[in-house]
Kinemage of the C-alpha trace (Angstrom):
@kinemage 1
@onewidth
@group {chain A} dominant
@subgroup {mainchain}
@vectorlist {calphas} color= white
{ca met a 1} P 86.832 108.313 112.233
{ca thr a 2} L 89.244 106.461 114.496
{ca pro a 3} L 92.399 105.487 112.556
{ca pro a 4} L 93.190 101.740 112.325
{ca leu a 5} L 95.416 100.415 115.079
{ca leu a 6} L 97.582 98.404 112.662
{ca asp a 7} L 98.005 99.938 109.220
{ca ala a 8} L 100.074 98.668 106.279
{ca arg a 9} L 100.306 100.845 103.169
{ca his a 10} L 101.504 99.783 99.704
{ca leu a 11} L 103.893 97.034 100.844
{ca thr a 12} L 106.155 95.579 98.179
{ca leu a 13} L 108.561 92.762 98.945
{ca gly a 14} L 110.645 90.626 96.599
{ca tyr a 15} L 113.881 88.756 96.141
{ca asp a 16} L 116.828 90.843 94.921
{ca gly a 17} L 114.374 93.514 93.841
{ca glu a 18} L 113.333 91.498 90.769
{ca arg a 19} L 109.728 91.969 89.755
{ca arg a 20} L 109.413 88.384 88.563
{ca asn a 21} L 110.237 87.267 92.112
{ca thr a 22} L 107.765 89.582 93.818
{ca val a 23} L 106.355 88.178 97.059
{ca leu a 24} L 104.083 91.101 97.935
{ca ala a 25} L 102.906 93.644 95.388
{ca asp a 26} L 101.413 96.941 96.617
{ca val a 27} L 99.590 95.326 99.555
{ca ser a 28} L 97.601 97.577 101.878
{ca leu a 29} L 95.827 96.217 104.953
{ca ser a 30} L 94.411 97.906 108.034
{ca val a 31} L 93.137 96.253 111.213
{ca asp a 32} L 91.025 97.991 113.851
{ca arg a 33} L 91.187 97.502 117.584
{ca gly a 34} L 89.346 94.330 118.583
{ca glu a 35} L 89.069 93.115 114.982
{ca ile a 36} L 90.143 89.677 113.752
{ca val a 37} L 91.248 89.617 110.120
{ca ala a 38} L 91.820 86.174 108.593
{ca leu a 39} L 94.396 86.081 105.801
{ca ile a 40} L 93.877 83.206 103.366
{ca gly a 41} L 95.373 82.219 100.029
{ca pro a 42} L 97.181 79.431 98.165
{ca ser a 43} L 100.528 78.191 99.471
{ca gly a 44} L 103.457 80.353 98.455
{ca thr a 45} L 101.500 83.567 97.974
{ca gly a 46} L 103.325 85.492 100.695
{ca lys a 47} L 100.956 85.207 103.662
{ca ser a 48} L 103.745 84.511 106.158
{ca ser a 49} L 105.927 87.177 104.534
{ca leu a 50} L 103.134 89.702 105.005
{ca leu a 51} L 102.775 88.671 108.641
{ca arg a 52} L 106.532 89.116 109.220
{ca ala a 53} L 106.381 92.541 107.578
{ca leu a 54} L 103.474 93.502 109.856
{ca ala a 55} L 105.561 92.352 112.835
{ca gly a 56} L 108.562 94.428 111.775
{ca leu a 57} L 110.638 91.278 111.245
{ca glu a 58} L 110.888 91.788 107.475
{ca arg a 59} L 111.614 95.167 105.932
{ca pro a 60} L 109.627 95.754 102.729
{ca gln a 61} L 111.303 97.306 99.714
{ca ser a 62} L 108.621 99.969 99.699
{ca gly a 63} L 105.604 100.884 101.772
{ca thr a 64} L 105.076 101.383 105.487
{ca val a 65} L 103.601 99.619 108.511
{ca ser a 66} L 102.407 101.621 111.501
{ca ile a 67} L 100.936 100.779 114.880
{ca asp a 68} L 99.117 103.355 116.961
{ca gly a 69} L 100.213 105.903 114.335
{ca thr a 70} L 103.930 105.108 114.754
{ca thr a 71} L 105.801 103.827 111.695
{ca leu a 72} L 107.692 100.580 112.329
{ca gln a 73} L 111.463 100.566 111.993
{ca gly a 74} L 111.785 97.000 113.289
{ca pro a 75} L 110.154 94.740 115.919
{ca his a 76} L 107.815 96.672 118.207
{ca pro a 77} L 107.009 95.891 121.864
{ca arg a 78} L 103.278 96.305 121.206
{ca ile a 79} L 103.225 93.650 118.468
{ca ala a 80} L 103.290 89.941 119.372
{ca ile a 81} L 103.517 87.053 116.931
{ca ala a 82} L 102.879 83.318 117.365
{ca phe a 83} L 103.553 80.489 114.927
{ca gln a 84} L 102.313 76.978 114.132
{ca asp a 85} L 105.150 75.549 116.252
{ca pro a 86} L 104.702 76.752 119.858
{ca cys a 87} L 108.518 77.122 120.108
{ca leu a 88} L 108.563 76.471 123.862
{ca leu a 89} L 111.956 76.093 125.515
{ca pro a 90} L 112.015 72.487 126.816
{ca trp a 91} L 114.134 73.227 129.904
{ca leu a 92} L 111.742 75.900 131.206
{ca ser a 93} L 108.423 75.475 132.978
{ca thr a 94} L 105.223 76.723 131.368
{ca glu a 95} L 105.314 79.735 133.669
{ca arg a 96} L 108.871 80.639 132.714
{ca asn a 97} L 108.155 80.076 129.022
{ca val a 98} L 105.304 82.569 129.271
{ca ala a 99} L 107.617 85.035 131.003
{ca phe a 100} L 110.308 84.575 128.369
{ca gly a 101} L 110.779 87.797 126.462
{ca leu a 102} L 109.351 90.198 129.043
{ca ala a 103} L 112.844 91.496 129.764
{ca phe a 104} L 113.940 91.737 126.110
{ca glu a 105} L 115.278 94.954 124.639
{ca his a 106} L 112.593 97.536 123.801
{ca gln a 107} L 110.157 95.942 126.242
{ca ala a 108} L 108.828 98.116 129.034
{ca arg a 109} L 110.915 97.708 132.198
{ca leu a 110} L 108.951 95.620 134.690
{ca thr a 111} L 109.594 94.770 138.319
{ca arg a 112} L 109.563 91.111 139.332
{ca asp a 113} L 106.113 91.558 140.844
{ca gln a 114} L 104.849 93.122 137.623
{ca gln a 115} L 106.289 90.276 135.564
{ca arg a 116} L 104.680 87.698 137.858
{ca glu a 117} L 101.318 89.451 137.521
{ca arg a 118} L 101.641 89.588 133.726
{ca val a 119} L 102.368 85.854 133.623
{ca arg a 120} L 99.609 84.995 136.084
{ca ser a 121} L 97.070 87.003 134.100
{ca ala a 122} L 98.152 85.439 130.783
{ca leu a 123} L 97.988 81.892 132.181
{ca his a 124} L 94.530 82.636 133.568
{ca ala a 125} L 93.371 83.963 130.178
{ca val a 126} L 94.230 80.665 128.457
{ca gly a 127} L 93.235 78.380 131.344
{ca leu a 128} L 96.708 77.091 132.188
{ca glu a 129} L 97.089 78.153 135.822
{ca ala a 130} L 97.273 74.505 136.942
{ca ala a 131} L 100.020 73.753 134.409
{ca ala a 132} L 102.323 76.618 135.425
{ca ser a 133} L 105.036 74.304 136.789
{ca leu a 134} L 104.911 71.716 133.976
{ca arg a 135} L 107.611 71.388 131.318
{ca pro a 136} L 106.684 71.435 127.588
{ca ala a 137} L 107.129 67.633 127.325
{ca gln a 138} L 104.296 67.254 129.840
{ca leu a 139} L 101.858 69.386 127.830
{ca ser a 140} L 99.398 68.225 125.179
{ca gly a 141} L 99.450 69.896 121.764
{ca gly a 142} L 96.560 72.148 122.699
{ca met a 143} L 98.149 73.087 126.017
{ca ala a 144} L 101.422 73.933 124.266
{ca gln a 145} L 99.586 76.229 121.844
{ca arg a 146} L 97.795 77.890 124.746
{ca ala a 147} L 101.160 78.426 126.433
{ca ala a 148} L 102.488 80.058 123.248
{ca leu a 149} L 99.415 82.278 123.115
{ca ala a 150} L 99.869 83.177 126.780
{ca arg a 151} L 103.500 84.137 126.081
{ca ala a 152} L 102.256 86.571 123.440
{ca leu a 153} L 99.505 87.923 125.714
{ca ala a 154} L 101.932 88.490 128.598
{ca arg a 155} L 103.448 91.307 126.567
{ca gln a 156} L 100.019 93.002 126.540
{ca pro a 157} L 100.236 93.613 122.794
{ca his a 158} L 98.090 96.034 120.851
{ca ala a 159} L 98.452 93.817 117.764
{ca leu a 160} L 98.452 90.007 117.766
{ca leu a 161} L 99.750 88.159 114.686
{ca leu a 162} L 99.116 84.421 114.345
{ca asp a 163} L 100.641 82.206 111.636
{ca glu a 164} L 98.502 79.041 111.366
{ca pro a 165} L 98.678 78.435 115.125
{ca phe a 166} L 95.997 75.723 115.236
{ca ser a 167} L 96.660 73.755 112.043
{ca ala a 168} L 98.445 70.845 113.771
{ca leu a 169} L 95.703 70.289 116.356
{ca asp a 170} L 92.876 67.747 116.332
{ca glu a 171} L 89.396 69.046 115.501
{ca val a 172} L 88.084 69.189 119.068
{ca thr a 173} L 91.155 70.979 120.415
{ca arg a 174} L 91.222 73.273 117.407
{ca ala a 175} L 87.587 74.296 117.950
{ca ala a 176} L 88.355 75.045 121.599
{ca met a 177} L 91.356 77.197 120.590
{ca gln a 178} L 89.246 79.079 118.068
{ca arg a 179} L 86.668 79.920 120.740
{ca leu a 180} L 89.471 80.915 123.094
{ca leu a 181} L 90.957 83.273 120.499
{ca val a 182} L 87.601 84.995 119.902
{ca asn a 183} L 87.111 85.475 123.658
{ca ile a 184} L 90.645 86.803 124.184
{ca val a 185} L 90.391 89.339 121.356
{ca ser a 186} L 86.984 90.450 122.636
{ca thr a 187} L 88.515 91.021 126.082
{ca thr a 188} L 91.897 92.516 125.160
{ca arg a 189} L 90.744 94.419 122.038
{ca cys a 190} L 93.919 93.437 120.176
{ca ala a 191} L 94.060 94.085 116.451
{ca thr a 192} L 94.517 90.493 115.279
{ca val a 193} L 95.669 88.950 111.992
{ca leu a 194} L 95.249 85.185 111.620
{ca val a 195} L 96.936 83.374 108.724
{ca thr a 196} L 95.039 80.184 107.936
{ca his a 197} L 94.520 77.723 105.068
{ca asp a 198} L 91.153 76.736 106.522
{ca ile a 199} L 88.196 78.714 105.130
{ca asp a 200} L 85.907 77.250 107.808
{ca glu a 201} L 88.239 78.466 110.555
{ca ala a 202} L 88.275 81.925 108.987
{ca leu a 203} L 84.474 81.970 108.818
{ca leu a 204} L 84.126 80.886 112.456
{ca val a 205} L 86.506 83.404 114.034
{ca ala a 206} L 87.126 86.367 111.705
{ca asp a 207} L 85.344 89.674 111.395
{ca arg a 208} L 86.883 90.078 107.953
{ca ile a 209} L 88.535 87.664 105.516
{ca val a 210} L 91.091 88.820 102.944
{ca leu a 211} L 92.498 86.740 100.090
{ca leu a 212} L 96.088 86.977 98.884
{ca gly a 213} L 96.553 85.828 95.274
{ca thr a 214} L 99.447 84.162 93.503
{ca gln a 215} L 101.030 87.445 92.414
{ca gly a 216} L 101.268 88.734 95.987
{ca arg a 217} L 98.223 90.990 95.697
{ca leu a 218} L 95.122 91.189 97.838
{ca ile a 219} L 92.386 90.107 95.444
{ca gly a 220} L 89.312 89.717 97.642
{ca ala a 221} L 87.771 90.739 100.970
{ca trp a 222} L 84.620 89.692 102.814
{ca his a 223} L 83.026 90.952 106.027
{ca val a 224} L 81.612 88.208 108.248
{ca asp a 225} L 78.769 90.050 109.957
{ca phe a 226} L 77.476 87.321 112.253
{ca pro a 227} L 77.661 87.257 116.058
{ca his a 228} L 79.639 84.655 117.998
{ca pro a 229} L 79.212 81.770 118.387
{ca arg a 230} L 78.300 81.201 114.748
{ca asp a 231} L 76.909 77.675 114.930
{ca ala a 232} L 73.384 78.978 114.265
{ca phe a 233} L 74.377 80.523 110.934
{ca val a 234} L 75.489 77.399 109.051
{ca ser a 235} L 73.409 78.146 105.948
{ca glu a 236} L 74.526 81.771 105.642
{ca leu a 237} L 78.163 80.892 106.258
{ca gly a 238} L 77.899 78.104 103.683
{ca thr a 239} L 76.862 80.592 101.007
{ca leu a 240} L 79.744 82.881 101.927
{ca arg a 241} L 82.100 79.885 101.919
{ca ile a 242} L 81.200 79.078 98.320
{ca asp a 243} L 81.915 82.658 97.245
{ca ile a 244} L 85.301 82.598 98.978
{ca leu a 245} L 86.169 79.169 97.567
{ca lys a 246} L 85.422 80.344 94.024
{ca ala a 247} L 87.646 83.400 94.512
{ca leu a 248} L 90.364 81.215 96.039
{ca gln a 249} L 90.312 78.832 93.084
{ca ala a 250} L 90.512 81.756 90.668
{ca gly a 251} L 93.357 83.230 92.692
{ca met a 252} L 95.408 80.042 92.301
{ca lys a 253} L 95.709 80.534 88.540
{ca arg a 254} L 99.107 81.884 87.610
{ca pro a 255} L 99.265 84.186 84.581
{ca his a 256} L 100.975 83.063 81.395
{ca ala a 257} L 104.528 84.389 80.950
{ca ser a 258} L 103.262 86.764 78.241
{ca glu a 259} L 100.966 88.384 80.836
{ca leu a 260} L 103.804 89.267 83.220
{ca pro a 261} L 104.849 92.923 83.270
{ca pro a 262} L 108.072 93.651 81.383
{ca leu a 263} L 111.280 94.021 83.391
{ca asn a 264} L 112.676 97.538 83.364
């Protein structure tokens, strides 16, 4: 069997090492090439912390994260992350925002022509070629998110990590971004993790949905074995949605203090 492209094993993360302040507790998650995994769960369960650990931005107290079989020691050039806020630099054009980061430390050394081609290809992938010279203030919310996605794609990542990137968009724009993400992952074969609060979004884009519970543990997983686009499978997805919603509601219940493990 081919090993997973992105592989997290037994991650534990907490504040000051105190078990009562555990954010992640023995979390293991693997993502294959070309797979989209949606990470859902109540607020405050550690979804963003897990994403930062997968990106090498947060060092867990125990456990490992590897990409392409290499254990992370920090940020990795083959892992790109995008957030809810596009974080575009207002004084740069869209084109230069997409190029931002290509010359950072640990990135592969590129000639100017290679950088231009990376940017051109990324802008083409998200349909922003005509907006290359525009500043962020001239972009709509959807265009700004596409620019942020293009910035991540310009690095030609093997793993793409997305932290609620579409939550601030209107429904029409959000649906378009969801379709765009599915197409991009199908083309680039990135191992992709999408953090979302929206079960419907997870059902529409993900190959697998995993649920993080209130104690920082993965407590549920579902495969979404329907082809894209999934508009024709409303009934089947509705049944799966109910199962996930029930598990989500159960996962929001915090244990009584007497149920917490004793501190050693």
